[in-house]
C-alpha positions as CSV (number, residue, x, y, z in Angstrom):
1,X,8.7,21.4,5.6
2,X,7.6,18.4,3.8
3,X,4.2,16.8,4.4
4,X,4.3,13.5,5.0
5,X,2.7,10.7,3.4
6,X,-0.3,8.7,4.8
7,X,-1.8,5.5,3.9
8,X,-4.6,3.7,5.3
9,X,-5.9,0.3,4.9
10,X,-8.6,-2.0,6.5
11,X,-7.8,-5.7,7.6
12,X,-10.4,-8.1,9.1
13,X,-8.3,-9.4,11.9
14,X,-7.4,-8.0,15.2
15,X,-4.6,-5.2,15.8
16,X,-2.8,-8.0,17.2
17,X,-2.6,-10.7,14.3
18,X,-2.1,-7.9,12.0
19,X,1.1,-6.6,14.2
20,X,2.4,-10.1,14.0
21,X,1.9,-10.7,10.3
22,X,3.5,-7.3,9.4
23,X,6.6,-7.9,11.6
24,X,7.0,-11.7,12.2
25,X,6.2,-12.8,8.6
26,X,7.2,-10.0,6.3
27,X,8.8,-12.4,4.0
28,X,6.2,-14.4,3.4
29,X,3.9,-11.5,2.0
30,X,6.1,-8.5,1.0
31,X,5.7,-8.3,-3.0
32,X,8.7,-9.8,-4.6
33,X,9.1,-6.6,-7.3
34,X,9.7,-4.7,-4.2
35,X,12.8,-6.0,-3.0
36,X,16.8,-5.5,-3.8
37,X,17.6,-9.1,-4.1
38,X,15.7,-11.7,-6.4
39,X,14.7,-14.7,-4.2
40,X,15.9,-12.5,-0.7
41,X,14.5,-13.3,2.5
42,X,12.9,-10.0,4.6
43,X,13.6,-10.1,8.4
44,X,11.9,-6.7,10.6
45,X,12.9,-7.3,14.5
46,X,9.9,-5.8,16.3
47,X,12.2,-4.2,19.2
48,X,13.6,-1.2,19.9
49,X,17.5,-1.2,18.1
50,X,15.7,-4.0,15.8
51,X,17.0,-4.0,12.2
52,X,14.5,-4.3,9.2
53,X,17.1,-6.0,6.3
54,X,16.8,-8.3,3.4
55,X,19.2,-11.2,2.9
56,X,19.9,-12.5,-0.2
57,X,20.8,-16.0,-1.0
58,X,24.2,-15.5,-1.3
59,X,24.7,-14.2,2.1
60,X,24.6,-10.6,0.8
61,X,23.0,-8.5,3.7
62,X,21.1,-4.8,2.8
63,X,20.1,-2.5,5.9
64,X,16.5,-1.2,5.0
65,X,16.1,0.4,8.3
66,X,16.0,0.1,12.4
67,X,13.3,0.1,14.6
68,X,13.2,3.3,16.9
69,X,9.9,2.6,18.4
70,X,8.1,-0.5,18.9
71,X,4.3,-0.9,20.8
72,X,3.1,-4.4,20.2
73,X,0.4,-4.3,19.0
74,X,0.0,-0.9,18.7
75,X,2.4,0.7,16.3
76,X,6.2,0.2,15.1
77,X,8.6,2.7,13.7
78,X,11.4,2.4,12.2
79,X,14.0,4.5,9.4
80,X,13.7,3.3,6.0
81,X,16.8,3.6,4.0
82,X,16.2,3.0,0.6
83,X,16.6,6.2,-1.5
84,X,18.3,8.1,1.5
85,X,20.3,10.7,0.1
86,X,21.8,12.3,3.5
87,X,19.6,9.8,6.3
88,X,17.3,8.1,6.7
89,X,12.8,9.0,6.1
90,X,11.2,7.8,8.9
91,X,8.0,5.4,9.0
92,X,5.2,4.8,11.2
93,X,2.5,1.7,11.1
94,X,-0.1,2.2,13.3
95,X,-2.8,-0.7,14.0
96,X,-6.2,0.6,15.5
97,X,-9.1,-2.3,16.6
98,X,-12.2,-1.3,15.6
99,X,-14.6,-4.3,15.9
100,X,-13.7,-7.0,14.3
101,X,-11.3,-5.2,11.8
102,X,-8.2,-3.3,12.2
103,X,-7.5,-0.4,10.6
104,X,-3.4,-0.1,9.1
105,X,-2.1,3.3,8.9
106,X,1.0,4.3,7.8
107,X,3.0,7.7,8.3
108,X,6.2,8.3,6.1
109,X,8.2,11.3,6.8
110,X,11.0,12.7,5.4
111,X,12.9,12.1,8.9
112,X,16.6,12.5,9.1
113,X,16.9,12.4,4.9
114,X,17.4,16.4,4.3
115,X,15.4,15.6,1.1
116,X,14.3,19.5,0.6
117,X,12.8,19.8,-2.7
118,X,13.7,15.9,-3.7
119,X,11.3,15.2,-1.4
120,X,8.2,15.0,-4.0
121,X,10.3,13.4,-6.1
122,X,11.2,10.3,-3.8
123,X,7.7,10.7,-2.2
124,X,6.3,9.4,-5.9
125,X,8.2,6.6,-6.0
126,X,7.6,5.8,-1.8
127,X,4.0,6.2,-2.8
128,X,3.9,4.1,-5.5
129,X,5.7,1.0,-3.2
130,X,3.1,1.7,0.0
131,X,0.6,1.4,-2.9
132,X,1.5,-1.6,-3.7
133,X,2.7,-2.9,-0.3
134,X,-0.2,-2.4,1.6
135,X,-2.6,-4.3,-0.8
136,X,-0.4,-7.4,-0.7
137,X,-0.6,-7.3,3.1
138,X,-4.4,-7.4,3.1
139,X,-4.5,-10.0,0.5
140,X,-2.2,-12.2,2.4
141,X,-4.6,-11.4,5.8
142,X,-7.9,-12.2,3.7
143,X,-6.5,-15.3,2.4
144,X,-4.9,-16.8,5.9
145,X,-8.5,-15.9,7.2
146,X,-9.3,-18.4,4.8
147,X,-7.5,-21.0,5.6
148,X,-5.0,-20.4,2.6
149,X,-2.2,-18.3,3.6
């Protein structure tokens, strides 16, 4: 059994706002360096069966994952295809209101990927990714709450 990765960040906004920014504005705040195609657009459909995908400027689509649980504004769970060997990993993003702030927790698990001993190598890449993605979300929320985003 592999140990899941866990990440936590605190945002200065309501949970509903954080959830909406994470899902509906993902194209705006997700870092360009964490995309498959230069100049692409990202989409995360916040509904069970929805897709997480990237569309290149030439129309090419890369399916990044599929939503298997969605409970706005508390949680969204999706599979994660990048880095998969035999199946996708699983990501759960939870949004917990604490006063005027929201705690965002990410749990990234092996899921159906069956990575076994390769989990540690892949997990290092996932860790690097989340340690870039979550600060980008935090920066976007800060700028948008100051009327700059």
